[in-house]
C-alpha positions as CSV (number, residue, x, y, z in Angstrom):
1,M,7.7,13.3,12.2
2,S,9.3,11.5,9.3
3,Y,8.9,12.6,5.7
4,N,6.9,9.5,4.9
5,I,4.4,10.2,7.7
6,R,4.1,13.8,6.6
7,K,3.4,12.6,3.1
8,L,0.9,10.1,4.3
9,D,-0.7,12.8,6.5
10,R,-1.5,14.8,3.4
11,A,-2.9,11.8,1.6
12,V,-5.2,11.0,4.5
13,F,-6.5,14.5,4.8
14,D,-6.8,15.4,1.2
15,G,-9.0,12.5,0.4
16,S,-6.8,10.7,-2.1
17,L,-6.6,7.5,0.0
18,A,-10.4,7.5,0.3
19,A,-10.6,7.7,-3.5
20,R,-8.1,4.9,-3.9
21,L,-10.1,2.7,-1.5
22,S,-13.3,3.1,-3.4
23,T,-12.2,0.8,-6.3
24,L,-10.0,-2.2,-6.5
25,H,-7.6,-0.6,-8.9
26,H,-5.5,1.2,-6.2
27,F,-7.1,-0.5,-3.2
28,R,-4.0,-2.5,-2.1
29,Y,-1.8,0.6,-2.5
30,A,-4.1,2.6,-0.2
31,M,-4.2,-0.2,2.4
32,N,-0.4,-0.4,2.5
33,E,-0.3,3.4,3.0
34,I,-2.7,3.2,6.0
35,M,-0.6,0.4,7.5
36,K,2.4,2.8,7.6
37,F,0.8,4.3,10.6
38,D,1.7,1.1,12.5
39,H,5.1,2.5,13.2
40,L,3.7,5.4,15.2
41,E,3.6,5.5,19.0
42,D,0.1,5.4,20.4
43,C,0.1,9.1,21.3
44,D,1.2,10.0,17.7
45,L,-1.4,7.7,16.1
46,Q,-4.4,9.0,18.1
47,P,-4.9,12.2,16.1
48,Y,-5.3,10.0,12.9
49,G,-7.6,7.5,14.6
50,E,-10.9,8.8,13.3
51,K,-9.6,9.2,9.8
52,I,-8.2,5.7,9.8
53,I,-11.5,4.3,10.9
54,T,-13.3,6.3,8.2
55,L,-10.9,4.9,5.6
56,T,-11.4,1.4,6.9
57,E,-15.2,1.9,6.6
58,I,-14.7,2.9,3.0
59,A,-12.6,-0.2,2.4
60,R,-15.3,-2.4,3.9
61,W,-18.0,-0.7,1.8
62,T,-15.9,-1.3,-1.4
63,L,-15.3,-5.0,-0.7
64,R,-18.9,-5.5,0.3
65,Q,-20.0,-4.2,-3.1
66,I,-17.6,-6.4,-5.0
67,M,-17.0,-9.6,-3.1
68,G,-18.5,-9.6,0.4
69,V,-16.6,-9.3,3.6
70,S,-16.7,-12.4,5.7
71,L,-14.5,-15.0,7.3
72,I,-17.4,-17.5,6.8
73,M,-16.5,-18.2,3.2
74,L,-13.5,-18.5,1.0
75,C,-13.1,-16.1,-1.8
76,S,-11.7,-16.5,-5.3
77,E,-7.9,-16.4,-5.7
78,E,-8.4,-13.1,-7.6
79,H,-9.9,-11.4,-4.6
80,V,-7.6,-12.9,-1.9
81,P,-5.1,-10.0,-1.8
82,Y,-7.8,-7.4,-1.3
83,K,-9.7,-9.3,1.3
84,A,-6.4,-10.2,3.1
85,A,-5.3,-6.6,3.2
86,Y,-8.6,-5.6,4.8
87,F,-8.6,-8.3,7.4
88,K,-4.9,-7.5,8.3
89,L,-6.0,-3.9,8.8
90,L,-8.7,-5.0,11.1
91,V,-6.3,-7.2,13.1
92,W,-4.0,-4.2,13.4
93,I,-6.8,-2.0,14.6
94,R,-7.7,-4.5,17.2
95,R,-4.1,-4.8,18.4
96,R,-3.7,-1.0,18.5
97,R,-7.2,-0.2,19.8
98,S,-5.9,1.7,22.8
99,A,-4.4,4.3,20.4
100,F,-7.8,5.1,19.0
101,P,-10.1,7.8,20.5
102,T,-12.8,6.3,22.7
103,N,-15.5,8.4,21.2
104,I,-15.4,6.2,18.1
105,D,-15.7,2.9,19.9
106,D,-19.0,2.1,18.3
107,R,-17.6,2.4,14.8
108,I,-14.6,0.3,15.8
109,N,-16.8,-2.3,17.3
110,S,-18.8,-2.4,14.1
111,L,-15.7,-3.0,12.0
112,L,-14.3,-5.6,14.3
113,E,-17.5,-7.7,14.2
114,D,-16.0,-9.1,11.0
115,I,-13.1,-10.8,13.0
116,N,-14.5,-11.1,16.6
117,H,-16.5,-14.3,16.1
118,Q,-15.6,-17.9,15.9
119,I,-18.0,-18.9,13.1
120,V,-15.9,-20.2,10.2
121,L,-16.9,-22.6,7.5
122,R,-14.1,-24.6,6.0
123,T,-14.4,-25.6,2.4
124,S,-12.4,-28.6,1.3
125,G,-10.6,-28.4,4.6
126,I,-9.4,-24.9,4.0
127,D,-9.8,-22.3,6.7
128,P,-10.5,-18.8,5.2
129,R,-8.2,-17.3,7.9
130,V,-5.3,-19.3,6.6
131,Q,-6.2,-18.4,3.0
132,L,-6.1,-14.7,3.9
133,G,-2.8,-15.0,5.9
134,I,-4.4,-14.1,9.3
135,E,-3.8,-17.2,11.2
136,E,-3.5,-15.3,14.4
137,L,-7.3,-15.2,14.5
138,I,-7.4,-19.0,14.9
139,I,-8.0,-19.8,18.5
140,I,-7.6,-23.4,19.4
141,K,-10.1,-24.3,22.1
142,K,-9.0,-26.8,24.7
143,R,-11.2,-29.9,24.9
144,R,-13.0,-30.4,28.1
145,P,-11.8,-33.5,29.9
146,D,-14.3,-36.2,30.1
147,A,-16.1,-36.2,33.4
């Protein structure tokens, strides 16, 4: 295990990341620290799965208190970096889902509800997914041929 992961391991388990996620002041730093787990193999990531989901739930709670968490609406430019970091984490969790323990599937499903829908309201032609830098969530549906 590299030095960075050992350092991150301590931050996850001593609660400092949770404290940083509870306000916007250090929110993006904490989100970047969580994303460092992306470099781990699935078998190495699994022991951290429950803690990562708990930290993600804290991040969602914080954002809901301050700005709301939804792809249905645009957010102010001031809030874009925070909301973008959160949604990028959700995309990562969905992509790496097989690395998370199955006993927390309900919690993961609850978090992923924020990105697993196709309801998006564009304001002035702007898609919130583009605003947040998560274009991979845009699924272009093929039109049905006329019968």
